[in-house]
N, C-alpha and C positions, 0 to 999 in steps of 0.2 A: 649786141650779137650774138648769135645762138653759140653754145657750149657744143664743141667735140662731145661725141658719145667718150673716146677716149681719152680726154685733154691730160686726167689724172695719172696716164702713162708714161708722160712723155718725159718723166727724169729716166726714164727705166731702157737702157738700150738696147737695141734688138741684139738678140741672137743668132747666131751663125746656124746655119741649114744644118748644118755639118758639128755638131758640141766638140770634136776634134780638133776643128781646124783653127788654126790660133789666127787674131786679123795680123798682128803685126809681129817681128820679130823681139824676142827679151832681151833686156837689157843683164839679167843675168839669170844663171841655168843650175839649176840642181845635182849635185854631185853626188852620190853614196859611196863611200869608203867602206868597202865590200870587209874590209879585215876587220874593223870596228863594227860594223851591224852584227846586231843580235838574230837577226830575220824575225824579229818579234810582230811588224810590220803595223807599230799602230803609226805610223803617218797615211797608210795605204787608204783608210778612210776620210781621213780630213784633204787630201790632194782636192781641187776643185774640179781638176779635169781628169781625173783619174787618171794617170800617166803614170802610177809606180805599180808595178808588179814583183814577185816572187823572181830572184833565179834561176833557169829547170833546174833539176833536181842533177840533173845529172851533170851540168857543168862542174861541181867541186863534188857530188859525192857525199853531202851531209843531211844529215835528216832535216835540219831546216836551216834552210839557204834564206841568205840575205835577198836584200829587198836592190830594184836597181830601177832607175827613171828612163821611160821611153823618149828621148830628148828632144824630137820634133812634137811631141805633145806638151812639154814642157815651158809653160807662160811664163816662170819665174818670181812665180808671189808668193817666194819664202817659207807660205803654211808650213811645209814638213818638214826644212830643217827648223823653223820654232819648237815644233812638237816634236821631234825627235829629242832639239835639248831640254827641253822642258819634263818631259816625260821617260826617256830611256838614254841614251850613249852618244848621244851629241854625233852621228854616224853622218851625218846630209849637211856638205858643204854648200856655199851657193860662190861663183865663181863667174868674173864677166865674160858674158857669150864669146868673145874675140879671143880674152885669155882659151876659153874651154874649146875653140875650135881647131886653135895653135896648138894646144896639148895632146887634143883627143885624136886630130886628122880630121873630125866630124861638121862638116857644115849644117849648122842648124840656119832652116829658114825662118 
């Protein structure tokens, strides 16, 4: 039987057309404790879906604002929380999505 040209890619999942669209609702969400965040942004380059950004400077007036997670883009991969706990101040918590929705009143798709 002839081998297909791309059989060696069989184990690689198909990427979405829009990289910021989740395939499913995450079981956990990353939540930044803004009072504990130093604004170092060490977590930003490690986020595989690029959903972490600095809080707008106008919100607090700090020269170095904390970061925030765009919740509708977060996949719950836990990478940011691990990076934060290893490299900085442990300012990112992981919360079950159902609890997150109840506490913050935000519906996560």
